[in-house]
C-alpha positions in Angstrom: 0.0 0.0 0.0 1.4 3.4 -0.9 1.7 6.3 1.5 -1.0 8.1 -0.4 -3.5 5.3 0.1 -2.6 4.9 3.7 -3.2 8.7 4.2 -6.5 8.5 2.3 -7.6 5.6 4.4 -6.8 7.6 7.6 -8.7 10.5 6.3 -11.7 8.3 5.6 -11.6 6.9 9.1 -11.5 10.5 10.5 -14.4 11.5 8.2 -16.4 8.5 9.5 -15.6 9.5 13.1 -17.0 13.1 12.4 -20.0 11.6 10.7 -20.7 9.4 13.7 -20.5 12.5 16.0 -22.7 14.4 13.6 -25.3 11.6 13.7 -25.4 11.5 17.5 -25.8 15.3 17.7 -28.4 15.3 14.9 -30.6 12.9 16.9 -30.3 14.8 20.1 -33.2 17.3 20.5 -31.1 19.8 22.5 -28.1 19.9 20.2 -27.6 23.3 18.6 -27.3 23.5 14.8 -23.8 25.0 14.6 -21.9 22.3 16.5 -24.0 19.6 14.9 -23.3 20.8 11.4 -19.6 21.5 12.2 -19.1 17.8 12.4 -21.0 17.3 9.1 -18.7 19.9 7.5 -15.6 18.2 9.0 -16.7 14.8 7.7 -17.2 16.2 4.2 -13.9 18.1 4.3 -11.9 15.0 5.3 -13.8 12.8 2.7 -12.9 15.2 -0.1 -9.3 15.4 1.1 -9.2 11.6 1.2 -10.2 11.4 -2.5 -7.7 14.1 -3.4 -5.0 12.2 -1.5 -5.8 8.9 -3.1 -5.6 10.5 -6.5 -2.4 12.3 -5.6 -3.8 15.7 -6.1 -2.0 18.4 -4.0 -4.2 20.6 -1.9 -3.4 23.4 0.6 -4.5 23.4 4.2 -8.1 24.7 4.0 -11.6 24.3 5.4 -13.1 25.7 2.2 -15.2 23.0 0.7 -15.7 25.0 -2.5 -12.0 25.2 -3.1 -11.7 21.4 -2.5 -14.6 20.8 -4.9 -12.9 22.9 -7.6 -9.7 21.0 -7.2 -11.6 17.7 -7.6 -13.5 18.8 -10.7 -10.4 20.4 -12.3 -8.8 17.0 -11.9 -11.7 15.3 -13.6 -13.3 13.9 -10.4 -16.9 14.7 -10.0 -18.4 14.7 -6.5 -22.0 13.4 -6.1 -23.3 16.7 -4.7 -23.5 20.2 -6.2 -21.0 22.9 -5.3 -23.9 25.0 -3.9 -24.5 22.2 -1.3 -20.9 22.5 -0.2 -21.1 26.3 -0.1 -24.0 26.0 2.4 -22.0 23.6 4.6 -18.7 25.5 4.6 -19.5 28.3 7.0 -19.9 25.7 9.8 -16.2 25.1 9.7 -15.2 28.5 11.1 -17.7 31.3 11.0 -20.6 29.7 12.8 -18.3 28.1 15.5 -17.7 31.6 16.9 -21.0 33.2 16.3 -24.2 32.6 18.3 -26.4 34.1 15.6 -26.9 31.3 13.1 -28.4 32.0 9.8 -30.2 28.7 8.9 -28.5 27.9 5.7 -29.6 24.3 5.9 -31.5 21.9 8.1 -30.0 18.9 9.9 -31.7 16.7 7.2 -29.9 18.7 4.4 -26.6 18.2 6.2 -27.3 14.5 6.6 -28.1 14.0 2.9 -25.0 15.9 1.7 -22.6 14.3 4.2 -23.9 10.7 3.7 -23.6 11.1 -0.1 -20.1 12.5 0.0 -18.9 9.9 2.4 -20.3 6.9 0.5 -18.7 8.3 -2.7 -15.3 9.0 -1.1 -15.2 5.5 0.4 -15.8 4.0 -3.0 -13.1 6.1 -4.8 -10.5 5.5 -2.1 -11.3 1.7 -2.2 -10.9 1.8 -6.0 -7.6 3.5 -5.7 -6.2 0.6 -3.8 -6.8 -1.9 -6.6 
């Protein structure tokens, strides 16, 4: 196994960990939207980075899902969700973590649909890169 694949596998494991945390918070009636969707954003971010790593596409340190999406598409890799979905999720990485006034860009259900689709897709592409 190459170092790229090992790192991609690690990023998938971390994405799954964030997705599990998101799922727990999503189901909790008292969990606030910002910290709940932070974990959805983190899961998507790590999943996108896993695919980039498996395909040996260089990326800079960023939380910007739109920038990662553009790197993927410029490399001929098409994610299963639209760039607008990722734009709605991106603010949960930084902006909303330090602001108590949340503009409802999405629901928990929207975050679930986006995150689940990206994670399934990323697992598949990383697994294919191993072959």
